[in-house]
C-alpha positions as a LaTeX table, in Angstrom:
\begin{tabular}{lrrr}
\hline
Residue & $x$ (\AA) & $y$ (\AA) & $z$ (\AA) \\
\hline
Met1 & 78.87 & 132.97 & 66.27 \\
Ile2 & 80.12 & 129.47 & 66.69 \\
Lys3 & 77.59 & 126.90 & 67.47 \\
Val4 & 79.17 & 123.24 & 68.87 \\
Asp5 & 77.03 & 120.60 & 68.76 \\
Leu6 & 77.61 & 118.29 & 71.85 \\
Thr7 & 75.07 & 115.57 & 71.25 \\
Gln8 & 77.66 & 113.02 & 70.07 \\
Leu9 & 80.05 & 114.11 & 72.95 \\
Ser10 & 77.24 & 113.38 & 75.23 \\
Arg11 & 76.41 & 110.20 & 73.94 \\
Glu12 & 80.31 & 108.96 & 74.01 \\
Leu13 & 80.24 & 110.18 & 77.64 \\
Lys14 & 77.23 & 108.36 & 78.79 \\
Glu15 & 78.55 & 105.27 & 77.05 \\
Thr16 & 81.73 & 105.42 & 78.61 \\
Asp17 & 80.21 & 106.14 & 82.10 \\
Lys18 & 78.06 & 102.62 & 81.45 \\
Lys19 & 81.04 & 100.88 & 80.78 \\
Phe20 & 83.42 & 102.12 & 83.39 \\
Ala21 & 80.44 & 101.26 & 86.06 \\
Ser22 & 80.37 & 97.68 & 84.43 \\
Ala23 & 84.20 & 97.24 & 84.51 \\
Leu24 & 84.42 & 98.70 & 87.85 \\
Lys25 & 81.74 & 96.60 & 89.34 \\
Lys26 & 83.37 & 93.10 & 87.69 \\
Asn27 & 86.95 & 93.81 & 88.20 \\
Ile28 & 86.85 & 95.32 & 92.11 \\
Arg29 & 84.64 & 92.69 & 93.04 \\
Ala30 & 87.06 & 89.98 & 91.56 \\
Ala31 & 89.63 & 91.61 & 93.03 \\
Leu32 & 88.36 & 92.05 & 96.36 \\
Val33 & 87.35 & 88.23 & 96.02 \\
Glu34 & 91.35 & 87.34 & 95.43 \\
Ala35 & 92.64 & 89.40 & 97.96 \\
Gly36 & 90.10 & 87.81 & 100.68 \\
Ala37 & 91.27 & 84.46 & 99.39 \\
Asp38 & 95.04 & 85.31 & 99.87 \\
Val39 & 94.48 & 86.62 & 103.35 \\
Val40 & 92.56 & 83.48 & 104.26 \\
Ser41 & 95.04 & 81.39 & 102.88 \\
Ala42 & 98.05 & 83.36 & 104.85 \\
Ile43 & 95.93 & 82.95 & 107.81 \\
Lys44 & 95.55 & 79.06 & 107.62 \\
Ser45 & 99.38 & 78.76 & 107.08 \\
Glu46 & 99.90 & 80.89 & 110.14 \\
Ala47 & 97.61 & 79.02 & 112.43 \\
Ser48 & 98.69 & 75.64 & 110.64 \\
Trp49 & 99.91 & 74.22 & 114.33 \\
Ser50 & 95.94 & 74.08 & 115.30 \\
Lys51 & 93.45 & 71.50 & 114.58 \\
Asn52 & 90.73 & 73.57 & 114.45 \\
Ile53 & 91.48 & 77.09 & 113.46 \\
Pro54 & 92.27 & 76.64 & 109.88 \\
Ala55 & 88.92 & 74.92 & 109.27 \\
Ala56 & 87.22 & 77.80 & 111.00 \\
Val57 & 88.71 & 80.78 & 108.90 \\
Gly58 & 86.33 & 82.39 & 106.30 \\
Val59 & 85.67 & 85.41 & 104.12 \\
Lys60 & 83.04 & 87.41 & 103.24 \\
Val61 & 83.17 & 90.00 & 100.43 \\
Lys62 & 80.55 & 92.59 & 100.01 \\
Phe63 & 80.49 & 95.00 & 97.30 \\
Ser64 & 77.88 & 97.58 & 96.67 \\
Thr65 & 77.74 & 101.11 & 94.92 \\
Arg66 & 78.68 & 102.98 & 98.21 \\
Ser67 & 81.22 & 100.81 & 99.91 \\
Ser68 & 82.93 & 97.60 & 99.64 \\
Trp69 & 84.80 & 95.25 & 101.97 \\
Val70 & 86.40 & 91.99 & 103.06 \\
Thr71 & 85.37 & 90.40 & 106.21 \\
Val72 & 88.07 & 87.76 & 107.20 \\
Ser73 & 86.70 & 85.83 & 110.42 \\
Val74 & 87.21 & 82.87 & 112.37 \\
Asn75 & 83.97 & 81.06 & 113.55 \\
Arg76 & 84.21 & 81.16 & 117.38 \\
Thr77 & 81.80 & 77.65 & 117.85 \\
Lys78 & 84.53 & 75.75 & 115.37 \\
Ala79 & 87.48 & 77.28 & 117.31 \\
Pro80 & 86.66 & 78.78 & 120.41 \\
Glu81 & 90.24 & 79.20 & 121.15 \\
Ala82 & 91.36 & 81.33 & 118.47 \\
Lys83 & 90.47 & 84.58 & 120.13 \\
Pro84 & 92.28 & 84.04 & 123.50 \\
Leu85 & 95.43 & 82.93 & 121.31 \\
Glu86 & 95.18 & 85.88 & 119.32 \\
Val87 & 94.77 & 88.61 & 121.53 \\
Gly88 & 95.60 & 87.26 & 125.09 \\
Ser89 & 93.50 & 88.00 & 128.32 \\
Arg90 & 92.25 & 91.55 & 129.14 \\
Asp91 & 94.65 & 91.64 & 132.18 \\
Asn92 & 97.60 & 89.93 & 130.65 \\
Pro93 & 98.05 & 91.59 & 126.98 \\
Gly94 & 100.24 & 88.66 & 125.32 \\
Phe95 & 99.37 & 85.91 & 127.70 \\
Ile96 & 96.28 & 83.70 & 128.68 \\
Arg97 & 95.95 & 82.65 & 132.24 \\
His98 & 94.53 & 79.04 & 132.57 \\
Pro99 & 94.32 & 76.55 & 134.97 \\
Val100 & 96.75 & 73.18 & 134.40 \\
Phe101 & 94.43 & 70.11 & 133.66 \\
Gly102 & 94.60 & 67.70 & 136.49 \\
Arg103 & 96.49 & 70.22 & 139.16 \\
Lys104 & 93.57 & 71.60 & 141.33 \\
Gly105 & 94.43 & 75.37 & 141.98 \\
Val106 & 97.45 & 75.51 & 139.64 \\
Trp107 & 97.29 & 78.74 & 136.99 \\
Val108 & 99.71 & 79.14 & 133.95 \\
Leu109 & 100.52 & 81.90 & 132.20 \\
Gln110 & 100.74 & 80.79 & 128.18 \\
Pro111 & 102.01 & 83.24 & 125.65 \\
Thr112 & 99.70 & 84.04 & 122.83 \\
Arg113 & 100.08 & 82.50 & 119.24 \\
Pro114 & 99.02 & 85.27 & 117.10 \\
Phe115 & 97.96 & 84.14 & 113.64 \\
Met116 & 95.53 & 86.77 & 112.05 \\
Phe117 & 97.16 & 90.02 & 112.56 \\
Pro118 & 100.94 & 88.79 & 111.28 \\
Ala119 & 99.21 & 87.16 & 108.18 \\
Ile120 & 96.79 & 90.27 & 107.26 \\
Lys121 & 100.20 & 92.43 & 107.90 \\
Ala122 & 102.11 & 90.15 & 105.46 \\
Gln123 & 99.77 & 90.44 & 102.71 \\
Gly124 & 99.16 & 93.98 & 102.82 \\
Pro125 & 101.42 & 94.88 & 99.72 \\
Gly126 & 100.00 & 91.96 & 97.81 \\
Ile127 & 96.58 & 93.60 & 98.53 \\
Asp128 & 97.43 & 96.88 & 97.18 \\
Leu129 & 98.94 & 94.91 & 93.95 \\
Val130 & 95.87 & 93.24 & 93.08 \\
Met131 & 93.59 & 96.46 & 93.88 \\
Gln132 & 95.81 & 98.64 & 91.59 \\
Thr133 & 95.72 & 95.91 & 88.90 \\
Ala134 & 91.87 & 95.61 & 88.99 \\
Ile135 & 91.69 & 99.45 & 88.94 \\
Asp136 & 94.11 & 99.70 & 85.74 \\
Gln137 & 92.29 & 96.95 & 84.38 \\
Thr138 & 88.96 & 98.64 & 84.82 \\
Val139 & 90.49 & 101.79 & 83.19 \\
Glu140 & 91.52 & 99.95 & 80.28 \\
Glu141 & 88.31 & 98.22 & 79.66 \\
Ser142 & 86.16 & 101.35 & 79.86 \\
Gly143 & 88.18 & 103.12 & 76.85 \\
Phe144 & 89.94 & 105.61 & 78.59 \\
Arg145 & 93.24 & 106.67 & 76.92 \\
Gly146 & 96.23 & 108.12 & 78.63 \\
\hline
\end{tabular}
């Protein structure tokens, strides 16, 4: 009969697990912050034609044991025109219907000027790369060999 003492292996696995959890938290959170900052920068660039929108763009990063995400938003009190310019009106997608200043009873259709969705779409590959780099760094810092 062969007896194997797994005490040392158990200790090493627990230590590796602690290192991994710590490195994961640090690296993924940093990657989320970096990705969020990159997206905000791209949105501000896309909306550079506006006086209000770039200053109203903000980012929030949430990282917990169960989930993590990045929320990029435009403060509607600082830039109330942002949502209509991004999505248009319900009845006329891609356009905003509004009255002409100084001309009573005259309404026009103005094309939208999307700034969020194009910026986010353009940043997609960069976000993937940032997250993959963070995962690789986490694995390396945790002592996994492969």
